[in-house]
N, C-alpha and C positions, 0 to 999 in steps of 0.2 A: 368316095370310091365305091365301086361296086365289088362285092365279095367274089372270090373265084368258086363259083358253085356250078354243078352239073357240067364240068369240063370246060366251062368258059373261062376265058382270060379275065382277070380283074381289070376294070378300067378306072380312069380318074375323070371326073367331071368338075368344072369349076363355075362359080358365079361370084364375081368379086364386087364388093360395094366399098364406097369411100366413107371412112369413119366407123364409128361403132355400129355394130349390127343391132338393129332393134327389132321388135315383133313383125312390123310390116315388111321389112326387108327379108326376114326369114321365111315369111309366107310366099313372097315373090320367089325366093330361092327354091322352095318346096314345089311350087308349081312348075318351075323351070326344069327341075330334076325329073319330076313325074312325066313331063311332056318328052323330054329328051330320052329318057330310059324306056318309056312305053309300057310299063307294067307296075303293078302295085309295088310299092317299096317298104322294106323293113328298115327303119331308121335306128341306128344305135348311137345314143346321145349321153353325153355327160350331163351334169345337173347345172349347166350354165343357166343364169336367170332368164335369159331370153328363150331358152327351150321350154322352160316352165311358165312363160308368160300367159295370161289368160287369152289373149287374142290367138295365140299360137295353139293353145290346148283347145280352143273352140273350133279353129279351123280343122284341126286334126279329127276331132269329134265328127264334124260335119263331113269330112272326107275319109270316113272309116275304112271304106273299101279300097282307097288308094294308098293309105299309110298304116303301118303298125309301128309303135315305138317300143324299143327295148332299152332300158336304162343301165348305164355303167354304174359301178359303185361311186360313192361320193367323190373321192379324188384317187383316180387310177389311170393316169396318162399312159402307162405302159401297157393298158388294156385297149387302148384306142388306136387302131392302125392309122388313123388320119394324123395323129401327132407325129408318128415316124415319117409320114409323108412331108409334113410341114417342116420338120427338123432337117429333112434331106434337102429341101429347098433352101432353108436358112444357111445350111452349110455350104451350099453352092454360091450364095450371095455373100458369104463372109467378108470378102475383101472388095465388094463392089462399093463404087462412090457415085450414086446417082446425083444428078444436078437439079432434079426437080421431082415432084410427086408422081408426075406422069411417067418419067423415065423409070422410077422405082417400080410403079405398077407394071410397066412393060417388061422390066427384069424378072419380076416375080412370076408374071404370066409365062414368060418364055421358059423359065425354069420348071414350072408346073407342067407346061407341054412336053418338055423333054422327059420329065419324069413319067408322064402318061405314055410314052413310047417305050417303057420298060416294064411290061407286065410282070416279068419274072421278080423284079424288085418290089412291085405292088404286092404280089403273092407273099414275098418274104415279110412284109409288114404284118400281114394277117397271121402268118405262121409265128412270128416273133410275139405277138400279142396272145397267141393261143386262144383266139376267139373262135368258137365253133359257131358259124352261122348257117348250118344246115338244119 
């Protein structure tokens, strides 16, 4: 999610991977988001081991002009607006019964797309987290 700064509406971007996200996947995702958003990114991360992995940290060091990382406290999902976004999608899919992994991915993607068309809700996630990104 991009933060609502300078009067801009927050936006939701997604890059989905099958299975557990590993360091190479995260690097692919970082490159994807940097290309899509088109400006240097401030990344707000929790302390997931993949975020702290050596290849990821080396990539960030090598691309310091493109990425800056701020770390959330050890365990504080209430401070992470992305957690509210994920919870919203999970609630929307609460009674879904997909018949395959592909159908599950399609349902999740559709619900993330729907959420992306609600900038007022995305802004609320930042307000709820009381995360100052200015």
